DRENDREN-336582 format. One record per residue: residue in three letters; x, y, z of N, C-alpha, C, CB in turn. Coordinates in steps of 0.001 Angstrom, whole numbers, padded with zeros to 6 digits, always signed. Glycine has a CB too. Example, Ala and Ser with C-alpha at 12.3 -4.5 7.8 and 13.67 -1.06 7.14 Angstrom:
2
Ala+013190-005690+007800+012300-004500+007800+013200-003300+007800+011308-004473+009046Ser+012850-002250+007080+013670-001060+007140+012900+000030+007870+014084-000598+005725
// end
This chain:
280
Met-191187+144520+058355-191002+145294+059348-190359+146580+059314-190486+144663+060082Asn-191137+148087+060209-190572+149657+059609-190640+149909+061333-191879+150957+058190Leu-189855+150574+061247-189364+151327+062681-190032+153192+062269-186987+151186+062891Ile-190968+153713+063132-191456+154972+062750-191271+154873+064760-193285+155210+061553Lys-191486+156177+064746-191774+157088+066624-192907+158173+065616-189603+158427+067818Val-193437+157870+067073-195251+157856+067322-194282+158413+069244-196709+155376+067005Cys-194716+160429+069436-194549+160571+070228-193153+160178+071010-195456+160296+070411Gly-192219+160645+070203-190658+160426+071011-190389+158529+071145-190793+161322+073087Arg-191169+157593+070913-191579+155930+071088-191076+155991+069752-193371+155221+071437Ser-190994+154806+069794-190095+153721+068212-191146+152617+068442-187852+152853+068434Ile-191781+152296+067599-192586+151281+067811-192502+150855+066339-194012+151615+068478Ile-192443+149329+066899-192581+148168+065117-193480+148106+064590-192464+146652+064992Thr-193365+148283+063151-194679+147867+062833-194182+147289+061977-195795+148691+062552Ile-195517+146002+061722-195063+144724+060094-196056+144520+059631-194420+143043+060212Ala-195448+144500+058371-196838+144568+057167-196699+143048+056812-196623+145813+055451Leu-197667+142824+056214-197876+141262+056453-198965+141622+054848-198817+140527+058493Met-197971+140246+053759-198059+140329+052206-199974+139634+052632-196465+138997+050965Val-200190+139780+051667-201375+139583+050945-201783+139232+049864-201804+140237+050924Ser-201535+137360+049816-201794+136942+048349-202771+137643+048053-202086+135535+048020Pro-202936+137790+046463-204595+138007+045837-205071+136948+045818-204891+138548+044408Ile-206633+137300+045513-207350+135599+045387-207485+135681+043289-209768+135454+046617Ser-206462+134384+043099-206942+133864+042044-208487+134025+041321-206698+132734+042349Pro-207914+134584+039781-209124+134773+038990-210172+133557+038803-208664+135188+037668Ala-209584+132294+039453-210204+131063+039237-210764+130608+039664-209890+130386+039121Phe-210179+130971+041291-211285+130785+042702-212508+131709+042937-210466+131035+044104Ala-211753+132984+042684-212619+133848+042528-214321+133390+041933-211849+134732+041675Glu-213530+133224+040637-214690+132618+039592-215371+131692+040181-214210+131962+038295Glu-214949+130891+041081-215900+128835+041201-216194+129403+042521-214662+126650+041222Asn-216157+130777+043402-217191+131111+044517-218201+131653+044030-216786+131958+045544Leu-218267+131689+042908-219681+132357+042059-220664+131742+042059-219648+132583+040688Trp-220655+129741+042558-221277+129207+041991-221916+128197+043318-220538+128757+040784His-223248+128226+043072-223961+127268+044242-224484+126336+043711-225014+127806+045098Val-224428+124914+044678-224969+124032+044255-226694+124208+044590-224214+122906+044776Asp-227141+123476+043541-228714+123824+043902-229557+122043+043716-229487+125332+042403Phe-228555+120901+042534-229091+119985+042682-227639+119170+042446-230376+119855+041863Met-227759+117989+043758-226524+117221+043379-226828+115391+043314-225284+117662+044651Asp-226492+114293+042557-226879+113454+042525-225830+113448+042590-227635+112987+041956Asp-225394+112242+044102-223653+111465+044069-224292+109684+044072-222282+111978+046145Phe-225170+109756+043383-226320+107716+043030-225588+107524+044601-225461+105759+040981Ala-225495+107506+045671-225419+106467+046722-227081+104946+046393-225607+107701+048570Lys-227738+106152+045726-228722+105076+045260-230031+105913+043850-229684+104465+047058Phe-230484+105724+043515-231609+105400+042077-232194+106174+043046-232398+103673+041354Asn-232443+107779+042760-233833+108291+043286-234776+108379+042091-233729+109791+044021Pro-235986+108622+042474-236968+108721+041579-237586+110350+041499-238038+107619+042010Asp-237246+111022+042759-237169+112505+042720-236198+113060+041702-236784+113024+044062Asn-235080+112040+041693-234076+113402+040370-234506+112306+038851-231222+113549+040739Trp-234982+110656+038619-234688+110539+037016-235459+109508+037006-233141+110308+036340Gln-236189+109327+035596-237147+108575+035481-236673+107845+033937-238574+109437+035634Asp-237169+106316+033573-236624+105768+032977-237438+106445+031776-236492+104426+033332Gln-236899+107142+030647-236734+107532+029280-237457+106418+028377-235157+107694+028935Ile-238922+106059+027801-239290+105024+026957-239301+105831+025584-240719+104289+027400Leu-238500+105468+024293-238632+105877+023330-237941+105512+022560-238693+106753+023336Trp-237884+105076+021215-237392+105111+020577-237031+106684+018702-237854+103878+020785Val-235489+106693+019311-235436+107770+018382-233978+107634+017630-235649+109221+019180Asn-233055+108205+016314-232787+107866+015638-232448+106201+015333-232223+108660+015611Asp-233455+105818+015189-233696+104719+014396-231614+103384+015212-233819+105664+011984Glu-232150+103751+016452-231335+103291+016850-232026+101498+018074-230584+104740+017451Ala-230979+100774+017530-231127+099500+017526-231219+098545+018742-230256+099187+016852Gln-231061+099546+019763-231456+098576+021475-233698+099251+021649-229696+099854+023776Cys-233661+098306+022721-234525+098596+023235-235063+099384+024245-234659+097988+023286Tyr-235206+100201+025085-234822+101343+025717-235931+100740+026834-234969+102978+024868Val-235276+100549+028437-236091+099230+028913-236139+099521+030851-234958+097416+028312Arg-237517+099277+031268-238194+099622+033041-237018+099339+033995-239698+098380+033658Asp-236645+099977+034269-236119+099492+036615-235645+098600+036153-237425+098911+038337Gly-234090+098977+035154-232667+098163+034685-232948+096812+034819-231273+098466+035600Ala-233804+096484+033975-234162+095189+033293-232667+094292+032526-235396+095693+032004Tyr-232071+093863+032901-232049+092650+032328-230313+093553+032796-232946+092058+030511Asn-229677+093762+033879-228524+094946+034497-228666+095938+033810-226960+094672+034455Thr-229718+096830+033177-229337+097241+032344-229192+099185+032939-230286+096626+031153Arg-229800+099360+034262-229338+100078+035669-229308+099914+036454-229556+100763+036100Glu-228044+100081+037210-227384+099345+038246-226642+100495+038984-226400+098140+037674Val-227769+100664+040210-226452+102057+041270-225882+100987+042736-227863+104201+042363Ser-224220+100905+042349-223990+100485+043872-222411+100679+043385-224660+098675+044587Asp-221609+100617+044593-220528+101500+045305-220500+102581+045363-219511+101442+045011Gly-222046+103738+044737-221446+105273+044983-221767+105278+043683-219768+105734+045537Thr-221671+104690+043058-221547+105213+041200-222649+104733+040201-220058+104505+040383Leu-223630+105217+039237-224654+104807+038664-224059+103733+036725-225662+106512+038605Lys-224380+102558+036699-223388+102046+035744-225094+102111+034983-222166+100332+036085Leu-224729+102427+033764-225857+102166+032377-225771+101460+031697-226078+102915+031479Arg-225958+100261+030654-225294+099552+030303-226160+099025+028881-224927+098708+031433Leu-225919+099183+028122-226019+098522+026961-226407+096986+026518-224999+098740+026601Val-226994+096193+026705-226536+094347+026856-227446+093781+025550-227239+093335+028777Asn-226894+093115+025082-227290+092519+023834-227740+090361+025121-225255+092723+022089Val-229118+090518+024925-229555+089415+025633-229318+087973+024841-231035+089673+025944Gly-228610+088118+023849-228792+086619+023052-229593+086429+022162-229150+085593+023759Glu-231107+086592+021747-232391+086695+020822-232677+087441+021210-233391+085905+020629Glu-233753+087509+019896-234387+089094+019569-235667+088687+020680-235004+089560+017450Met-236572+090404+021107-237542+089470+021970-238340+091231+021398-237087+088713+024199Ala-239703+090562+021816-240420+092433+021585-239831+093416+022368-242132+092717+022082Cys-240304+094651+021874-240241+096330+021481-241504+096805+021548-239698+096741+019967Asp-241558+097566+022703-242457+098372+023194-241653+099948+022261-242513+098237+025181Asn-240576+100115+021954-240389+101025+022173-241120+102615+021210-239174+100669+022256Ile-242329+103713+021293-242548+104371+019192-242173+105278+020041-244312+104606+017799Asn-241989+105742+018413-241303+106571+017643-242462+108196+017954-241166+105768+015827Lys-241832+108905+017300-242244+110320+017198-244075+110100+016467-240873+111309+015972Phe-243489+109298+015500-244531+109072+014030-245325+107545+014478-243326+108817+012131Gly-245638+107497+016052-246136+106100+015888-245667+104973+015743-246681+106003+015164Lys-244653+104552+014978-244036+103293+014467-243591+102931+015622-242970+103322+013356Lys-243177+101211+016146-242741+100556+016927-241601+099892+016308-243647+099867+017438His-241130+099806+017466-239506+099369+017724-239859+098160+017163-238717+099296+019408Pro-238908+097860+015818-238662+096122+015952-238167+095196+016868-237934+095728+015164Asn-238456+094144+017008-237868+092843+017701-236385+093043+017412-238474+091299+017057Thr-235033+093155+018688-234533+093513+018725-233762+092404+019676-234887+094576+018717Arg-232108+092562+019585-231801+091103+020866-230759+092613+021467-230550+088787+020113Tyr-231156+093769+021532-229662+095158+022618-230929+095282+023110-228447+097110+021835Val-230451+095783+024174-231731+096077+025184-230739+097618+026380-232291+093934+026432Ala-231024+098816+026238-230206+099551+027318-230930+100669+027968-228924+100131+026737Ala-230035+101256+028542-230828+102140+029694-230589+103677+029067-230052+101940+031520Arg-232016+104678+029713-232037+105626+029483-232362+106619+030795-232732+105567+028475Ile-232637+107535+031312-232867+108068+032203-232708+109843+032426-232232+107299+032877Ala-233714+110285+032356-234408+111748+032790-234631+112073+033624-235309+112123+032527Ser-234657+113501+033985-234594+114405+034760-235622+115061+034589-233615+115022+034726Lys-236246+114906+033511-237829+115494+033076-238567+114935+034461-238662+114665+031310Asn-239309+116539+034361-240183+116738+035176-239876+116513+036772-241136+116015+034697Arg-238761+116021+036800-237668+115903+038580-236697+117749+038547-235660+113808+038367Lys-235912+117397+038312-234543+118411+038083-235004+119035+036876-232886+117625+037837Glu-235462+120165+036315-235284+121347+035459-234455+122537+035423-236199+121786+035442Phe-233672+123021+034564-233102+124834+035265-232940+124866+034236-231765+125438+036379Ser-233071+126635+033935-232309+127642+033345-230779+128095+033317-232843+128482+033720Gln-230293+127818+032445-229043+128081+032195-227695+127571+033697-229217+129797+031817Gly-227199+128625+034217-226014+128180+035195-225716+127264+035102-226047+128189+036356Arg-224399+126063+035355-223973+125562+034899-223991+123615+034913-223199+126328+035121Trp-223972+122438+034667-224839+121229+034206-222739+120172+034786-225774+121385+031618Thr-222453+119786+035469-221395+118580+035533-221436+117435+035521-220824+118508+036311Ala-221434+116677+035293-221271+115319+035519-219896+114327+035593-221995+114908+034614Arg-219481+113452+036185-218458+112642+036356-218404+111546+036005-218180+112561+037272Leu-217697+111128+034422-218003+109710+033858-216579+109284+033832-218828+109607+032300Arg-217081+107930+033063-216168+107577+032375-217101+106471+031952-214788+107375+032994Leu-215771+105799+030653-216274+104511+029946-215973+103638+030404-216020+104242+028815His-216606+102220+029907-215451+100973+029573-215035+100562+028698-215576+099978+029831Gly-214459+101131+028040-214118+100743+026366-214621+101777+025520-214850+099305+025781Asn-214157+101728+024451-214935+103099+023923-214112+102801+022359-214481+105000+024992Gly-214998+103590+021300-214090+103544+020124-214846+101909+019105-212071+103346+020891Gln-215658+100970+019733-216072+099716+018974-217480+100691+017687-216919+098165+020504Ala-217101+100014+016681-218635+100865+016371-219773+100499+016287-218783+101417+015348Gly-221167+102058+016266-222109+101652+016972-222444+102514+018406-221769+100307+017149Met-220566+102535+019116-221147+102836+020252-221838+104566+020550-220011+102429+021200Phe-222619+104822+021475-223124+106278+021421-223759+106366+022878-224306+106609+020090Pro-223336+106659+023735-222866+107063+025078-223132+108839+024896-221024+106491+025391Ala-223652+109062+026093-224725+110524+025831-225469+111058+027589-226511+109853+024432Trp-224102+112078+027557-224090+112641+028138-225512+114265+028157-222772+112564+027979Trp-225724+114969+027867-227006+115330+027443-228383+116279+028325-227410+114022+027145Leu-228514+117535+027411-229841+118296+027574-230476+117726+026824-229973+119677+027351Leu-231803+118639+027525-233285+118924+026541-234255+119862+027246-234258+117415+026250Gly-234680+120466+025858-236080+121678+026072-236885+120858+027583-237609+121677+024139Ala-237489+121307+028388-238227+121197+028819-239876+120289+028654-237993+122110+028867Arg-239883+121391+027503-241007+121271+026613-241286+120612+025417-241236+122199+026341Asn-240353+119563+025562-239977+118265+024441-241423+118057+024589-238734+116729+024863Asn-241793+117643+023416-243124+117174+022776-243179+115250+022567-243190+118091+021046Glu-241820+114720+022503-241380+113425+022745-241992+112563+024165-239850+113607+022797Ala-242228+111093+024347-242587+110855+025557-241468+110806+026938-243239+109667+025332Pro-241753+110664+028006-243308+110892+028419-243715+112412+028597-243630+110135+029879Val-244898+111770+027552-245211+113716+027581-246516+113769+029417-246766+114480+025136Gln-246058+114729+029789-246555+114542+031021-247168+116003+031803-245373+113860+031788Glu-246454+117155+031287-247420+118681+031458-247904+118812+030354-246712+120146+031795Glu-248671+119773+030728-249819+120265+029133-248650+121306+028015-251750+121818+029864Asp-247563+121953+028849-247058+122359+027923-246180+121778+027309-246787+123198+028107Glu-246174+120435+027545-244575+120141+026682-245248+118954+025147-242968+118848+028243Asn-245447+120647+024546-245673+120560+022999-245460+120406+022238-245817+120887+022501Ile-243649+120820+021885-242870+121711+021144-242301+120871+020442-242007+122597+021780Cys-241801+120313+019552-241173+119988+018635-239673+120350+019120-241730+120588+017435Trp-238783+119479+018749-237004+119309+018567-236938+119987+017043-236253+117273+018577Pro-235779+120867+017448-235691+121617+018130-235689+123153+018620-235246+121236+018174Met-236870+123392+018212-236909+124626+018356-237035+125047+019766-237841+125078+017594Pro-237634+126706+019808-236707+127078+021381-238504+126607+022448-235871+129767+021562Gly-237234+126048+023594-238383+125058+024415-238107+124105+024161-239788+125049+024222Ser-237451+123362+023037-237232+121618+023185-235635+122018+021453-239696+120054+022532Gly-234697+122644+023210-233252+122431+022426-232875+121419+022754-232132+123305+022608Glu-231402+121867+022226-230625+120507+022963-229428+120620+022859-230865+119113+022437Ile-228499+120684+024173-226955+120834+024624-226555+119188+024356-226703+121463+026540Asp-225660+119066+023785-224377+117960+024184-223085+117911+024299-224284+117144+023554Ile-223207+117697+025966-222394+117736+026642-221421+116660+026018-222868+117661+027894Phe-221877+116247+026032-220409+114382+025845-221139+113349+025663-219267+113646+027515Glu-221102+113059+023888-221404+112174+023235-220125+111295+022487-222318+112764+022453His-219708+110348+022839-218988+109835+021757-219605+108442+020820-217648+109515+022417Tyr-219145+108944+019394-219156+108179+018591-218588+107028+017919-219230+108638+018237Gly-218661+105696+018526-216992+104878+018205-216621+104328+017305-216570+103904+018868Ser-217940+104969+016134-217892+104281+014522-216509+105246+014270-219621+104662+013160Asn-216029+106174+014515-215537+107068+014544-214067+107110+014941-216258+107642+015100Gly-213753+105437+016614-212963+105224+017058-212433+105654+018267-212540+105290+016393Ala-211763+105709+019079-211452+105839+019929-210918+106732+020585-211171+105284+019935Asp-211322+107083+021760-210201+108585+022763-211035+110255+022101-207558+108591+021869His-212349+109888+021731-212893+111204+021171-214250+111206+021442-212677+111423+019665Phe-215183+112553+022087-216118+112353+022196-216850+114036+021577-216218+111714+023595Ala-217771+114512+020889-218728+115837+020649-219562+116029+021583-219568+115849+019470Ala-219066+117939+021924-219663+118559+022274-220399+119698+021268-219007+118796+023147Arg-221933+119937+021810-222293+120858+020513-223229+121807+020935-222935+120073+019245Met-224280+122054+020652-225556+123234+020425-226602+122516+019305-224850+124986+019649Ile-227594+122040+019450-228078+121791+018062-228863+123367+017512-229283+120319+018129Lys-228037+123316+016121-229360+124647+016155-230662+124795+015556-228940+125812+015603Asn-231671+125067+015529-232630+124829+015032-232975+125710+013783-233416+124815+015966Leu-233738+125254+012558-233211+125847+011626-234840+126683+011392-232405+124775+010403Gly-235874+126325+012164-237403+126907+012055-238153+125997+011353-237570+128308+011308Asn-237926+125079+011855-239454+124121+011739-238643+122300+012779-240055+123691+009037Cys-240126+121919+012715-240005+120528+013591-239031+119859+013020-241266+119562+013655Asp-238075+119340+013866-237565+117855+012794-235984+118482+012272-238973+117505+010913Ser-235788+119982+011873-234725+120312+011274-233879+120603+011819-234786+120976+010622Gly-233343+120020+011942-231483+120721+013179-229814+120598+012739-231238+119504+014935Asp-229277+121778+012872-227957+121588+012249-226739+121291+013353-227636+122931+011392Trp-226508+120026+013350-225405+119073+013419-224488+119758+014189-224819+118619+012093Glu-223849+120226+013097-222903+120844+012699-221718+121205+012969-223187+121423+012553Ser-222190+123140+012706-221679+124139+012570-221732+124452+014565-222545+125128+011290Ala-221847+124478+015006-221728+124442+016218-220829+123048+017284-223109+124614+016408Met-220245+122316+016575-220018+121411+017213-218287+120828+016826-221245+120518+016949Lys-217702+120651+018514-216529+120267+018286-216338+118817+018604-215702+121077+018932Val-215074+117999+018016-214541+116600+018228-213820+116850+019510-213554+115979+016990Ile-213128+116563+020834-212352+116365+021305-212469+115179+021784-212118+117143+021864Glu-210359+115616+021628-210021+114129+022193-209346+114312+024016-208554+113323+020907Thr-209757+112843+024329-209786+112798+025954-209346+110846+026441-211875+113402+026570His-208705+110601+027144-208939+108872+027426-210686+108993+027674-207857+108077+029230Leu-210909+107987+027515-212710+108036+027817-212527+106602+029349-214128+107197+025660Asp-211994+106236+029070-211884+105191+030006-211263+105393+031180-211332+104226+029512Thr-211122+106815+031401-211116+108023+033465-211922+108411+033711-210383+109471+033937Tyr-212321+108841+034759-213138+109368+034701-212818+111374+034295-213719+108787+035942His-213588+111838+034480-213275+112893+033891-215214+114011+034325-212700+112303+031925Glu-214939+115558+034010-216277+116216+034853-216074+116850+033328-216250+117335+036730Tyr-217671+116260+032739-217958+117405+031684-218935+118371+032104-218468+116861+030368Ser-218945+119003+031049-219501+120401+031810-219860+121491+030703-218238+121123+032902Val-221471+122196+030792-221680+123131+029907-222286+124479+030961-222740+122493+028669Glu-222002+125766+030293-222538+126432+031398-222394+127276+030293-221948+126607+032943Trp-223102+128779+031172-223774+129917+030269-223177+130513+030827-225163+130337+030084Ala-222178+131193+029861-221274+132195+029971-221632+134084+029542-220197+131540+029060Gly-222087+134495+029853-222589+135483+029411-223392+134922+028279-221644+136472+029144Asp-223512+135561+026942-224074+135114+025527-223688+133616+025656-223334+135945+024062Asp-222480+133193+025921-221624+132319+025493-222209+130648+026004-220144+132834+026105Leu-222224+129578+025379-221952+128374+025116-220832+128226+026121-221675+128101+023660Leu-220396+127725+027352-218878+127362+027637-218541+125563+027820-218458+128235+029220Phe-218083+125107+027308-217699+123340+027183-216406+123190+027923-217406+122677+025414Arg-216261+122588+029268-215288+122253+030035-214488+120686+030884-215702+123035+030744Val-213616+121054+030214-213259+119169+031082-212659+119180+031750-212642+117928+030553Asp-212394+119160+032915-212600+118495+034294-211511+120171+034877-211734+116266+034541Gly-212439+121228+034172-212680+122634+034693-211509+123591+033414-212111+122739+036773Glu-211270+122967+032130-210541+123620+031336-211404+124073+030083-209393+122816+031043Glu-211076+124741+029979-212473+125212+028461-212111+124481+027841-212646+126701+027438Val-212924+123576+026500-212248+123002+025588-213013+123817+024483-212254+121394+025601His-214572+124272+024563-215245+124682+022940-216316+125660+024026-216232+122948+021558Arg-216105+126529+022517-217243+127821+023366-217941+128096+022058-216390+129621+024213Ile-219530+128055+022136-220151+128544+021163-220386+130120+021786-221449+127610+020777Pro-220730+131212+020938-220456+132147+020878-222415+132187+020330-218943+132500+020067Arg-222758+133811+021189-224243+133352+021694-224925+132218+021433-225120+134130+021322Gly-224353+131141+021608-225443+129755+022640-226114+130139+023443-224819+128654+023576Gly-225585+130050+024159-226301+130825+025429-227902+131898+025423-225046+131872+025879Ala-227511+132945+024987-228179+133752+024246-230113+132616+023470-226658+134292+022892Glu-229218+131545+022710-229849+131269+022049-230836+130033+022339-229152+131294+021222Ile-230209+129623+023330-231387+128639+024414-231045+129043+025983-231088+126568+024263Gln-232661+129709+025908-232597+130389+027127-233946+129223+028557-233226+132417+026556Glu-234712+128331+028046-235705+128046+028242-235001+126575+029387-236628+127938+026766Pro-236127+126064+030684-234973+125297+030901-235350+124362+030877-234243+125397+031834Leu-234306+123211+030678-233902+122481+030477-233495+120821+031615-233215+123280+029966Phe-233984+119663+031371-234059+118622+031501-232532+117781+031088-235242+118387+030834Ala-232218+116899+031983-230672+115781+032268-231048+114575+031159-230514+114862+034362Ile-230132+114600+030333-230655+112803+030474-228974+111846+030276-232147+112223+028610Leu-228872+110696+030661-228010+109663+030291-228177+108614+029806-227495+109364+030969Asn-227212+108178+028375-227791+107111+027894-227253+106420+027392-228530+107199+027325Tyr-226868+105200+026577-226434+103964+025876-227037+103854+025086-226386+102875+026366Ala-226676+103848+023623-227176+103776+022882-226549+102951+021863-227485+104749+022746Leu-226859+102611+020457-226224+101490+019376-226636+101850+018212-226628+099970+019527Ile-225667+102710+017831-225901+102919+016289-225184+102837+014984-226188+103905+016194Gly-226379+103108+014154-225518+102847+012676-224988+101760+011976-224487+103391+012680Gly-226270+101101+012523-225557+099807+012004-225200+098324+012462-224552+100171+011808Gly-224123+098976+013433-222949+098391+015017-224037+097072+015246-222834+099932+017066Thr-223109+096600+015517-223454+094914+016517-222346+095159+017569-223074+092968+015477Met-223342+094166+018732-222775+093708+019419-222605+093029+020291-222583+094036+019516Glu-221358+092704+020896-221798+091297+022227-221443+091349+023752-220949+089804+021880Gly-222531+090757+024354-221996+091141+025943-222449+092718+026589-220132+091127+025902Glu-221619+093357+027020-222283+094894+027365-221627+095846+027281-222748+095154+028561Trp-221640+096798+026661-221287+098159+026827-221864+098796+028334-221909+098952+025518Val-220576+099609+028997-221015+100150+030283-219818+101983+030149-220496+098605+031931Met-221710+102863+030730-221026+104300+030787-221583+104088+032282-221596+105844+029630Glu-220441+104653+033313-220747+104817+035030-220612+106290+034646-219483+104048+036489Val-221241+106506+036026-221620+108181+036556-221836+108479+038245-223274+108665+035799Asp-220236+109008+038179-219825+109429+039609-220518+109726+040516-219192+110303+039690Trp-221604+111290+039851-222260+111973+039741-222306+113115+039275-222496+111918+040348Val-223638+113344+039635-224018+114482+038542-224541+115903+039268-225338+113867+037496Lys-224701+116919+039011-224662+118358+039565-225395+119312+038679-223192+118876+039723His-226003+120947+039067-226760+121409+038622-225939+122667+039506-228197+120814+038667Glu-225339+124135+038623-224959+125283+040034-225756+126213+038964-222833+125851+040675Tyr-226061+126968+040171-226319+128585+039357-225103+130099+040012-228458+129162+039914Arg-225111+130735+039480-224228+131836+039540-224950+132702+040723-224065+132626+038025Lys-224110+132611+042201-225028+133714+042645-224382+135400+043015-225700+133064+044014
// end
């Protein structure tokens, strides 16, 4: 409070203290949500089942939540890998036209391909696992270039082989249970100049966290870099990664069994919500 005189009269003035806006608050206000799925239901305008055979995975991807592999209830999405108890025929085909062998394992894989595809910005999912660290576990939350030539091929321009530009890959959350509990990998696959030739290691970081607890896992384009966060905190940065992958991408959520692992019962990844944002 200050006392000043104007035309011989004393006037009290009060100085208001205005707190500066924090950099973190200012940064978050730059983002605008252009896609959000809170899984009040399974929305086919946002997702489709992706039926294919990759990575020599032991399970068979099935449609429409068969064997309870995909369920939306109580406001969350549950994706499951299930042992059905006996071997069954599988119609999954790999990129070379080979049919998946009979298997006792089934699972869900959903993709926003030709539904929700975005260039750059920020993708985030809030998710948790029900148990982790068992051999063969391979749940994932990741992105793939919209021109990828793997099933389903639904548009004329879906003719680019992985991981060439147009078919690039970013893994936001990938848990390989054979390496132990409570860790995940975040990475960008660097293309090596030809089809099916990718560098998995140089842009990867393994991060420790409690996987049975909900966390927000995200990737964003920060200038030319790719920036990975857990619950808003930076955990990994790939210099020039954002400059390398500029194409529209779609999102994938899946649960796989790899590396010769076996399992009984079911494994579950539960997803609270998925969103994409862009900078204002």
